[in-house]
VOLODO-223570 format. One line per field, with one value per atom (N, C-alpha, C): residue number from 1; atom name; z, y negated, x. Coordinates in steps of 0.02 Angstrom, whole numbers, m for minus. Each point is the difference from the previous one (the first is absolute). Last residue first. Layout:
num = [NUM, ...]
atome = [CA, ...]
zz = [Z, ...]
yy = [Y, ...]
xx = [X, ...]
# end
This chain:
num = [252, 252, 252, 251, 251, 251, 250, 250, 250, 249, 249, 249, 248, 248, 248, 247, 247, 247, 246, 246, 246, 245, 245, 245, 244, 244, 244, 243, 243, 243, 242, 242, 242, 241, 241, 241, 240, 240, 240, 239, 239, 239, 238, 238, 238, 237, 237, 237, 236, 236, 236, 235, 235, 235, 234, 234, 234, 233, 233, 233, 232, 232, 232, 231, 231, 231, 230, 230, 230, 229, 229, 229, 228, 228, 228, 227, 227, 227, 226, 226, 226, 225, 225, 225, 224, 224, 224, 223, 223, 223, 222, 222, 222, 221, 221, 221, 220, 220, 220, 219, 219, 219, 218, 218, 218, 217, 217, 217, 216, 216, 216, 215, 215, 215, 214, 214, 214, 213, 213, 213, 212, 212, 212, 211, 211, 211, 210, 210, 210, 209, 209, 209, 208, 208, 208, 207, 207, 207, 206, 206, 206, 205, 205, 205, 204, 204, 204, 203, 203, 203, 202, 202, 202, 201, 201, 201, 200, 200, 200, 199, 199, 199, 198, 198, 198, 197, 197, 197, 196, 196, 196, 195, 195, 195, 194, 194, 194, 193, 193, 193, 192, 192, 192, 191, 191, 191, 190, 190, 190, 189, 189, 189, 188, 188, 188, 187, 187, 187, 186, 186, 186, 185, 185, 185, 184, 184, 184, 183, 183, 183, 182, 182, 182, 181, 181, 181, 180, 180, 180, 179, 179, 179, 178, 178, 178, 177, 177, 177, 176, 176, 176, 175, 175, 175, 174, 174, 174, 173, 173, 173, 172, 172, 172, 171, 171, 171, 170, 170, 170, 169, 169, 169, 168, 168, 168, 167, 167, 167, 166, 166, 166, 165, 165, 165, 164, 164, 164, 163, 163, 163, 162, 162, 162, 161, 161, 161, 160, 160, 160, 159, 159, 159, 158, 158, 158, 157, 157, 157, 156, 156, 156, 155, 155, 155, 154, 154, 154, 153, 153, 153, 152, 152, 152, 151, 151, 151, 150, 150, 150, 149, 149, 149, 148, 148, 148, 147, 147, 147, 146, 146, 146, 145, 145, 145, 144, 144, 144, 143, 143, 143, 142, 142, 142, 141, 141, 141, 140, 140, 140, 139, 139, 139, 138, 138, 138, 137, 137, 137, 136, 136, 136, 135, 135, 135, 134, 134, 134, 133, 133, 133, 132, 132, 132, 131, 131, 131, 130, 130, 130, 129, 129, 129, 128, 128, 128, 127, 127, 127, 126, 126, 126, 125, 125, 125, 124, 124, 124, 123, 123, 123, 122, 122, 122, 121, 121, 121, 120, 120, 120, 119, 119, 119, 118, 118, 118, 117, 117, 117, 116, 116, 116, 115, 115, 115, 114, 114, 114, 113, 113, 113, 112, 112, 112, 111, 111, 111, 110, 110, 110, 109, 109, 109, 108, 108, 108, 107, 107, 107, 106, 106, 106, 105, 105, 105, 104, 104, 104, 103, 103, 103, 102, 102, 102, 101, 101, 101, 100, 100, 100, 99, 99, 99, 98, 98, 98, 97, 97, 97, 96, 96, 96, 95, 95, 95, 94, 94, 94, 93, 93, 93, 92, 92, 92, 91, 91, 91, 90, 90, 90, 89, 89, 89, 88, 88, 88, 87, 87, 87, 86, 86, 86, 85, 85, 85, 84, 84, 84, 83, 83, 83, 82, 82, 82, 81, 81, 81, 80, 80, 80, 79, 79, 79, 78, 78, 78, 77, 77, 77, 76, 76, 76, 75, 75, 75, 74, 74, 74, 73, 73, 73, 72, 72, 72, 71, 71, 71, 70, 70, 70, 69, 69, 69, 68, 68, 68, 67, 67, 67, 66, 66, 66, 65, 65, 65, 64, 64, 64, 63, 63, 63, 62, 62, 62, 61, 61, 61, 60, 60, 60, 59, 59, 59, 58, 58, 58, 57, 57, 57, 56, 56, 56, 55, 55, 55, 54, 54, 54, 53, 53, 53, 52, 52, 52, 51, 51, 51, 50, 50, 50, 49, 49, 49, 48, 48, 48, 47, 47, 47, 46, 46, 46, 45, 45, 45, 44, 44, 44, 43, 43, 43, 42, 42, 42, 41, 41, 41, 40, 40, 40, 39, 39, 39, 38, 38, 38, 37, 37, 37, 36, 36, 36, 35, 35, 35, 34, 34, 34, 33, 33, 33, 32, 32, 32, 31, 31, 31, 30, 30, 30, 29, 29, 29, 28, 28, 28, 27, 27, 27, 26, 26, 26, 25, 25, 25, 24, 24, 24, 23, 23, 23, 22, 22, 22, 21, 21, 21, 20, 20, 20, 19, 19, 19, 18, 18, 18, 17, 17, 17, 16, 16, 16, 15, 15, 15, 14, 14, 14, 13, 13, 13, 12, 12, 12, 11, 11, 11, 10, 10, 10, 9, 9, 9, 8, 8, 8, 7, 7, 7, 6, 6, 6, 5, 5, 5, 4, 4, 4, 3, 3, 3, 2, 2, 2, 1, 1, 1]
atome = [N, CA, C, N, CA, C, N, CA, C, N, CA, C, N, CA, C, N, CA, C, N, CA, C, N, CA, C, N, CA, C, N, CA, C, N, CA, C, N, CA, C, N, CA, C, N, CA, C, N, CA, C, N, CA, C, N, CA, C, N, CA, C, N, CA, C, N, CA, C, N, CA, C, N, CA, C, N, CA, C, N, CA, C, N, CA, C, N, CA, C, N, CA, C, N, CA, C, N, CA, C, N, CA, C, N, CA, C, N, CA, C, N, CA, C, N, CA, C, N, CA, C, N, CA, C, N, CA, C, N, CA, C, N, CA, C, N, CA, C, N, CA, C, N, CA, C, N, CA, C, N, CA, C, N, CA, C, N, CA, C, N, CA, C, N, CA, C, N, CA, C, N, CA, C, N, CA, C, N, CA, C, N, CA, C, N, CA, C, N, CA, C, N, CA, C, N, CA, C, N, CA, C, N, CA, C, N, CA, C, N, CA, C, N, CA, C, N, CA, C, N, CA, C, N, CA, C, N, CA, C, N, CA, C, N, CA, C, N, CA, C, N, CA, C, N, CA, C, N, CA, C, N, CA, C, N, CA, C, N, CA, C, N, CA, C, N, CA, C, N, CA, C, N, CA, C, N, CA, C, N, CA, C, N, CA, C, N, CA, C, N, CA, C, N, CA, C, N, CA, C, N, CA, C, N, CA, C, N, CA, C, N, CA, C, N, CA, C, N, CA, C, N, CA, C, N, CA, C, N, CA, C, N, CA, C, N, CA, C, N, CA, C, N, CA, C, N, CA, C, N, CA, C, N, CA, C, N, CA, C, N, CA, C, N, CA, C, N, CA, C, N, CA, C, N, CA, C, N, CA, C, N, CA, C, N, CA, C, N, CA, C, N, CA, C, N, CA, C, N, CA, C, N, CA, C, N, CA, C, N, CA, C, N, CA, C, N, CA, C, N, CA, C, N, CA, C, N, CA, C, N, CA, C, N, CA, C, N, CA, C, N, CA, C, N, CA, C, N, CA, C, N, CA, C, N, CA, C, N, CA, C, N, CA, C, N, CA, C, N, CA, C, N, CA, C, N, CA, C, N, CA, C, N, CA, C, N, CA, C, N, CA, C, N, CA, C, N, CA, C, N, CA, C, N, CA, C, N, CA, C, N, CA, C, N, CA, C, N, CA, C, N, CA, C, N, CA, C, N, CA, C, N, CA, C, N, CA, C, N, CA, C, N, CA, C, N, CA, C, N, CA, C, N, CA, C, N, CA, C, N, CA, C, N, CA, C, N, CA, C, N, CA, C, N, CA, C, N, CA, C, N, CA, C, N, CA, C, N, CA, C, N, CA, C, N, CA, C, N, CA, C, N, CA, C, N, CA, C, N, CA, C, N, CA, C, N, CA, C, N, CA, C, N, CA, C, N, CA, C, N, CA, C, N, CA, C, N, CA, C, N, CA, C, N, CA, C, N, CA, C, N, CA, C, N, CA, C, N, CA, C, N, CA, C, N, CA, C, N, CA, C, N, CA, C, N, CA, C, N, CA, C, N, CA, C, N, CA, C, N, CA, C, N, CA, C, N, CA, C, N, CA, C, N, CA, C, N, CA, C, N, CA, C, N, CA, C, N, CA, C, N, CA, C, N, CA, C, N, CA, C, N, CA, C, N, CA, C, N, CA, C, N, CA, C, N, CA, C, N, CA, C, N, CA, C, N, CA, C, N, CA, C, N, CA, C, N, CA, C, N, CA, C, N, CA, C, N, CA, C, N, CA, C, N, CA, C, N, CA, C, N, CA, C, N, CA, C, N, CA, C, N, CA, C, N, CA, C, N, CA, C, N, CA, C, N, CA, C, N, CA, C, N, CA, C, N, CA, C, N, CA, C, N, CA, C, N, CA, C, N, CA, C, N, CA, C, N, CA, C, N, CA, C, N, CA, C, N, CA, C, N, CA, C, N, CA, C, N, CA, C, N, CA, C, N, CA, C, N, CA, C]
zz = [7535, m27, 40, 17, 35, m21, m95, 71, 41, m238, 16, 74, m134, 45, 25, m150, 54, 50, m196, 43, 60, m169, 38, 50, m148, 48, 43, m176, 52, 54, m190, 40, 58, m158, 37, 47, m148, 54, 42, m189, 50, 58, m186, 39, 55, m179, 69, 45, m234, 30, 73, m139, 24, 36, m5, m45, 32, 74, 20, m44, m45, 18, 15, m46, m60, 16, 179, m40, m65, 141, 33, m42, m70, m9, 29, 40, m70, m17, 214, m6, m72, 26, 36, 0, m96, m42, 36, 48, 18, m46, m17, m10, 15, m34, 48, m8, m199, 49, 45, m125, m5, 52, m150, 61, m13, m153, 32, 69, m169, 63, 35, m222, 9, 61, m53, m55, 12, 168, m13, m54, 65, 52, m21, m141, 47, 48, m174, m31, 50, 77, m48, m24, 135, 39, m46, m103, 32, 43, m100, m51, 28, 141, m13, m52, 46, 59, m13, m160, m2, 58, m7, m52, m5, 143, 27, m50, m19, m8, 30, 74, m30, m6, 38, 4, m37, 107, m54, 11, 140, m20, m56, 218, m71, m12, 196, m11, m73, 43, 22, m11, m65, 58, 31, m259, 51, 58, m209, 33, 54, m147, m16, 27, 25, m65, m20, 213, m52, m70, 187, m10, m55, 78, m46, m16, 157, m65, m51, 222, m31, m70, 134, m24, m36, 103, m58, m28, 196, m57, m62, 205, m25, m61, 107, m25, m32, 107, m61, m31, 209, m51, m67, 191, m21, m58, 97, m29, m27, 122, m69, m35, 232, m41, m73, 150, m6, m41, 56, m50, m13, 93, 18, m58, 36, m31, 17, 59, 49, m29, m111, 25, 45, m91, m49, 22, 126, 3, m45, 5, m6, 0, 22, m60, m3, 174, 5, m61, 16, 40, 5, m210, 63, 39, m175, 2, 69, m66, m20, 11, 46, 32, m12, m102, 73, 37, m235, 18, 75, m83, m11, 21, m1, 56, m5, m179, 60, 61, m208, 6, 62, m106, 64, 19, m209, 49, 70, m258, 63, 54, m264, 45, 66, m181, m35, 42, 61, m27, m26, 192, m52, m22, 99, 23, m59, 82, m49, 31, 59, 27, m55, 3, m30, 21, 80, m71, m37, 240, m38, m75, 201, m49, m50, 263, m71, m41, 244, m26, m74, 131, m2, m27, m84, 66, m9, m147, 12, 71, m136, m5, 4, m3, 64, m1, m197, 31, 61, m123, m19, 34, 5, 59, m15, m172, 38, 60, m196, 31, 41, m125, m32, 25, m59, m17, 63, m86, 51, m18, m155, 17, 54, m120, 35, 24, m191, 37, 30, m85, m2, 47, m156, 66, m8, m178, 23, 73, m49, m53, 26, 122, m17, m55, 83, 55, m16, m153, 8, 51, m86, 0, 10, m37, 60, 10, m190, 3, 58, m33, m58, 2, 163, 11, m59, m17, 53, 11, m151, m26, 51, 71, m49, m28, 140, 38, m47, m97, 28, 40, m82, m56, 24, 147, m6, m58, 155, m67, m4, 173, m8, m70, 122, m65, m15, 208, m51, m70, 186, m8, m60, 79, 11, m9, m14, m56, 8, 110, 8, m58, 52, m59, 0, 125, 8, m67, 37, m4, 11, m6, 33, 2, m134, 17, 28, m45, 10, 23, m118, 23, 5, m17, m7, 28, m16, m38, m15, 49, 20, m46, m24, 66, 21, m203, m6, 67, m13, m29, m4, 191, m72, m28, 257, m40, m74, 210, m33, m47, 121, m20, m40, 107, m68, m23, 221, m14, m68, 73, 45, m18, m125, m10, 45, m27, m16, m3, 43, 52, m14, m158, 59, 53, m268, 54, 66, m207, m4, 58, m36, 32, m2, m111, 72, 36, m235, 18, 75, m87, m5, 19, m9, 55, m1, m173, 63, 58, m264, 47, 69, m264, 71, 40, m246, 25, 75, m120, m17, 23, 91, m18, m14, 53, m14, m24, 75, m65, m21, 214, m51, m70, 188, m5, m56, 52, m30, m11, 118, m71, m36, 232, m29, m75, 119, m9, m28, 57, m61, m12, 196, m58, m65, 233, m24, m66, 193, m35, m36, 125, 36, m40, m23, m54, 27, 119, m5, m55, 87, m26, m5, 106, m5, m30, m2, 8, m9, 53, m16, 16, 31, m56, m23, 190, m60, m62, 215, m20, m62, 23, 42, m24, m18, m38, 47, 68, m21, m37, 71, 59, m19, m117, m28, 56, 42, m68, m30, 226, m10, m68, 71, 52, m7, m148, m12, 52, 14, m47, m8, 125, 35, m43, m95, 56, 39, m173, m25, 55, 50, m24, m18, 57, 59, m20, m173, 34, 63, m119, m40, 34, 101, 4, m38, 0, 64, m4, m189, 44, 60, m258, 60, 46, m211, m14, 59, m50, 30, m20, m76, m9, 25, 21, 10, m1, m86, 16, 4, 24, m20, 22, m50, 34, m30, m54, 20, 37, m191, 54, 16, m98, m22, 60]
yy = [m5256, 69, 44, m244, 38, 73, m166, 3, 39, m45, 50, 7, m153, 50, 52, m175, m33, 48, 82, m37, m31, 112, 48, m36, m132, 34, 49, m108, m48, 32, 128, m10, m48, 32, 62, m8, m175, 3, 63, m26, m51, 2, 144, 20, m51, m2, 16, 10, m48, m55, 13, 165, m54, m55, 259, m56, m57, 235, m57, m61, 205, 22, m59, m31, 22, 15, m53, m60, 18, 178, m42, m62, 145, 31, m44, m63, m13, 30, 43, m69, m18, 217, m8, m72, 90, 7, m21, m96, 52, 0, m79, m20, 59, m93, 34, m26, 9, m48, 36, 133, m22, m54, 111, m20, m10, 38, 62, m15, m166, 13, 66, m93, m31, 25, 95, 8, m35, m21, 70, 6, m222, 36, 70, m166, m42, 40, 103, m53, m35, 170, 26, m53, m64, 36, 27, m98, m51, 31, 142, m28, m56, 95, 47, m27, m125, 1, 45, m1, m64, m4, 182, 7, m64, 3, 39, 8, m216, 73, 34, m233, 22, 76, m231, 72, 17, m246, 40, 73, m176, m30, 39, 46, 2, m31, m76, 50, m2, m71, m24, 55, m52, 39, m29, 7, m43, 42, 85, m36, m47, 161, m72, m37, 243, m17, m72, 91, 44, m23, m103, m23, 41, 64, m57, m29, 177, 24, m58, m53, 34, 25, m94, m52, 31, 147, m29, m58, 107, 45, m29, m125, 8, 45, m39, m62, 13, 180, m20, m61, 68, 49, m17, m132, m10, 46, 27, m67, m15, 198, 5, m69, 12, 33, 1, m78, m48, 28, 141, m49, m51, 224, m41, m45, 252, m66, m37, 232, m51, m71, 209, 13, m56, 11, m22, 10, m45, 48, m23, m137, 68, 53, m253, 33, 74, m151, 5, 33, m51, 59, 9, m108, m25, 60, 72, m33, m28, 130, m70, m36, 239, m39, m75, 155, 1, m40, 27, m43, m3, 148, m70, m48, 231, m18, m74, 88, 0, m22, 31, m62, m3, 127, 14, m60, 24, m45, 11, 120, 8, m41, m71, 48, 2, m147, 61, 50, m230, 36, 70, m208, 47, 43, m234, 59, 41, m271, 53, 58, m260, 67, 53, m249, 25, 71, m117, m16, 29, 13, 51, m15, m46, m44, 45, 58, 19, m55, 9, 2, 14, 1, m69, m4, 204, m25, m72, 238, m72, m15, 213, m22, m77, 163, m29, m28, 100, m42, m36, 171, m70, m47, 246, m38, m73, 162, m24, m42, 6, 52, m33, m129, 64, 56, m148, m3, m12, 101, m35, 4, 18, 24, m44, 81, m53, 29, 64, 17, m62, 88, m55, 15, 152, m20, m55, 97, 50, m11, m139, 50, 53, m197, 33, 52, m137, 40, 36, m71, m22, 45, 33, m73, m27, 220, m13, m75, 63, 50, m15, m134, m8, 47, 19, m62, m16, 188, 11, m63, m11, 42, 10, m114, m40, 39, 114, m48, m42, 144, 37, m46, m87, 11, 38, m30, m61, 4, 203, m29, m61, 228, m69, m26, 221, m6, m72, 56, 38, m11, m194, 68, 34, m233, 47, 72, m194, 1, 47, m59, 57, 7, m130, m3, 56, 35, m34, m3, 11, 39, m45, 18, m36, 44, m34, 43, m42, m6, m39, 48, m2, 39, m47, m6, m31, 46, 73, m62, m31, 265, m52, m61, 212, m25, m61, 135, m48, m30, 172, m64, m52, 178, 6, m68, 137, m61, 17, 139, m9, m60, 63, 63, m8, m154, m7, 60, m21, m67, m7, 210, m19, m68, 84, 40, m23, m76, m43, 37, 102, m50, m47, 173, 27, m53, m39, 0, 17, m30, 61, 7, m195, 53, 67, m193, m5, 56, m16, 15, m1, m68, 73, 21, m229, 30, 76, m132, m5, 33, 49, m20, 1, m11, 15, m29, 28, m16, 14, 45, m69, m22, 184, m3, m72, 61, 67, 0, m199, 21, 69, m84, m38, 20, 92, 27, m36, m79, 66, 31, m203, m10, 67, 4, m23, m10, 44, 61, m16, m177, 31, 69, m136, m26, 34, 139, m68, m16, 162, 1, m67, 57, 36, 13, m103, 37, 42, m87, m10, 45, m134, 61, m14, m115, 4, 67, m178, 67, m2, m164, m3, 67, m11, m47, m5, 127, 33, m44, m79, 53, 36, m252, 60, 50, m280, 63, 60, m234, 21, 66, m111, 24, 27, m82, 43, 29, m153, m19, 41, 28, m72, m20, 228, m30, m76, 132, 10, m35, 16, m51, 1, 172, m64, m56, 211, 4, m66, 25, m14, 6, 45, m69, m13, 218, m43, m73, 157, 5, m43, 14, m35, 2, 124, m72, m39, 250, m34, m76, 168, 11, m46, m53, 41, 2, m108, 45, 47, m97, m20, 50, m95, 55, m24, m61, m26, 58, m58, 51, m34, m73, m21, 55, m33, 31, m22, m51, m52, 30, 63, 24, m52, m49, 8, 21]
xx = [5031, 0, 47, m41, m52, 0, 145, 17, m51, m28, 50, 15, m147, m30, 50, 65, m35, m30, 114, 46, m35, m127, 41, 44, m126, m44, 39, 112, m17, m43, 51, 60, m15, m171, 12, 59, m46, m51, 10, 137, 16, m48, m43, 58, 16, m176, m18, 60, 24, m38, m18, 112, 44, m39, m90, 10, 40, m72, m41, 8, 121, m68, m45, 233, m35, m74, 142, m14, m35, 63, m51, m15, 175, m66, m55, 219, m16, m68, 92, m25, m19, 93, m64, m25, 214, m59, m64, 258, m48, m60, 274, m69, m46, 277, m43, m71, 179, m24, m50, 201, m70, m13, 228, m33, m74, 199, m24, m30, 80, 36, m19, m86, 66, 39, m221, 47, 68, m172, 17, 53, m86, 36, 23, m122, 37, 45, m142, 40, 46, m156, 49, 48, m181, 50, 55, m183, 41, 54, m156, 43, 44, m164, 55, 48, m194, 44, 60, m168, 36, 50, m148, 52, 42, m190, 56, 56, m162, m2, 61, m123, 63, m1, m179, 12, 65, m28, m28, 17, 77, m64, m33, 194, m20, m68, 174, m52, m23, 250, m65, m51, 254, m19, m63, 112, m29, m25, 89, 55, m25, m128, 2, 61, m48, m27, 15, 65, 28, m20, m99, 69, 35, m212, m5, 69, m13, m24, m1, 47, 57, m19, m169, 46, 59, m145, m33, 41, 77, 5, m35, m6, 68, 4, m214, 30, 68, m111, m34, 34, 78, 18, m33, m54, 69, 18, m211, 3, 70, m36, m23, 0, 54, 52, m20, m160, 54, 58, m179, m21, 56, 96, m58, m20, 135, 1, m65, 79, m18, 4, 59, m67, m25, 224, m49, m72, 238, m54, m57, 190, 26, m55, m2, m25, 16, 75, m74, m31, 236, m20, m75, 132, m27, m28, 182, m65, m15, 203, m1, m66, 50, 54, m7, m150, m10, 53, 23, m57, m10, 164, 20, m56, m44, 43, 21, m121, m42, 39, 115, m38, m43, 203, m35, m42, 116, 29, m30, 35, m35, 34, m3, 32, m37, m60, 16, 40, m79, m58, 17, 82, 22, m59, m69, 37, 21, m95, 7, 39, m118, 13, 0, m45, 62, 16, m193, m1, 61, m23, m36, m2, 170, m31, m36, 66, m2, m32, 18, 69, 4, m203, 24, 71, m148, 18, 24, m104, 2, 24, m77, 70, 5, m197, 21, 72, m107, m51, 26, 122, 12, m49, m3, 23, 17, m60, m57, 20, 178, m41, m55, 158, 14, m46, m126, 71, 40, m260, 40, 74, m241, 67, 31, m255, 37, 67, m213, 60, 32, m259, 49, 57, m193, 24, 52, m135, 48, 21, m194, 12, 49, m68, m63, 8, 184, m27, m65, 217, m69, m34, 225, m4, m70, 160, m41, m6, 120, m53, m48, 194, m44, m60, 167, m37, m46, 143, m49, m42, 182, m54, m55, 193, m38, m58, 149, m40, m43, 156, m57, m46, 201, m47, m62, 181, m40, m49, 97, 8, m45, 88, m22, 16, 30, m31, m21, 109, 37, m28, m23, m25, 33, 23, 55, m22, m147, 47, 58, m238, 46, 50, m221, 43, 51, m238, 64, 37, m280, 62, 60, m290, 54, 62, m261, 56, 57, m287, 61, 55, m267, 57, 60, m295, 65, 54, m228, m5, 68, m94, 47, m7, m119, m17, 42, 29, m55, m22, 171, 22, m56, m29, 9, 22, m7, 4, 12, m10, m65, 0, 202, m32, m64, 177, m25, m41, 104, m25, m33, 100, m55, m29, 188, m61, m57, 240, m57, m67, 219, m10, m58, 73, m34, m15, 7, 49, m35, m118, 39, 49, m132, m39, 36, 89, 6, m36, m21, 69, 10, m207, 8, 71, m40, m39, 6, 99, 37, m37, 7, m52, 31, 107, 5, m58, 70, m67, m5, 199, m14, m70, 179, m71, m18, 223, m24, m73, 107, 27, m25, m57, m34, 24, 107, m69, m38, 214, 5, m69, 15, 14, 2, m16, m64, 8, 191, m39, m69, 136, 26, m30, m44, m35, 23, 28, 13, m35, m107, 64, 7, m199, 53, 63, m238, 34, 57, m245, 73, 29, m249, 32, 75, m253, 73, 21, m233, 28, 76, m228, 72, 32, m230, 8, 72, m72, m27, 7, 62, 47, m24, m85, m1, 52, m14, 5, 2, 1, m67, 0, 201, m37, m68, 215, m52, m43, 185, m19, m58, 99, m2, m29, 32, m41, m6, 141, m72, m43, 241, m23, m76, 104, 5, m30, 12, m47, 0, 157, m67, m52, 229, m9, m72, 57, 3, m11, 21, m65, m2, 202, m50, m69, 177, 10, m54, m14, 2, 1, m2, m57, m2, 104, 13, m61, m19, 57, 12, m248, 64, 54, m261, 48, 68, m279, 67, 49, m268, 51, 68, m277, 67, 49, m287, 56, 67, m244, 48, 60, m214, 43, 53, m251, 70, 43]
# end
């Protein structure tokens, strides 16, 4: 059985920097031939447009049509891929943004062994590093429907040791996993603790809609990458993973 995993990123730079760093700690056993990267190079709402144009959308064929993916996917067929994970930004200020479109996309891309599984960062990929001792992360929200120059905002507010995503250590990841996974569970349960059960991406989005987007045009800051890790390894292993990262972090 083919064990190749395809990771589809919205952009070429930041998402790849995160995953290249993350990979050395969580997927060290996976070779470059096992974990493949591709980029869409436009926002999630263009992905929706492509899906609407073809109800039988084959994401791999779609990606192969884009020139920047030709070298990485040139010899890849849909049957060669066991799992597909897509990482996109919420981007509520985009011209074609629509919460109904997000719901449709999460319903379509909801299984990694079929159409692929979509993970969303709120509001953008830089949410991963939006932590510092001056921020109460459980209550951290930002404007969702206008351009707030979020990248600049994060760089001004985050802990300086998080600014370079290529240099995140095990100790950094222990904190990032803990805080973002607690934040995810807080959205669903009101309890700022590590989750004990799987939470679907659609459930997370519905909580964002009900609590923040619809009443206040805001989103709770949340990164897709820690959520992906907990889904991939499971809640039972998460505490052990965090403990291992924290205790060995000083040597990384």
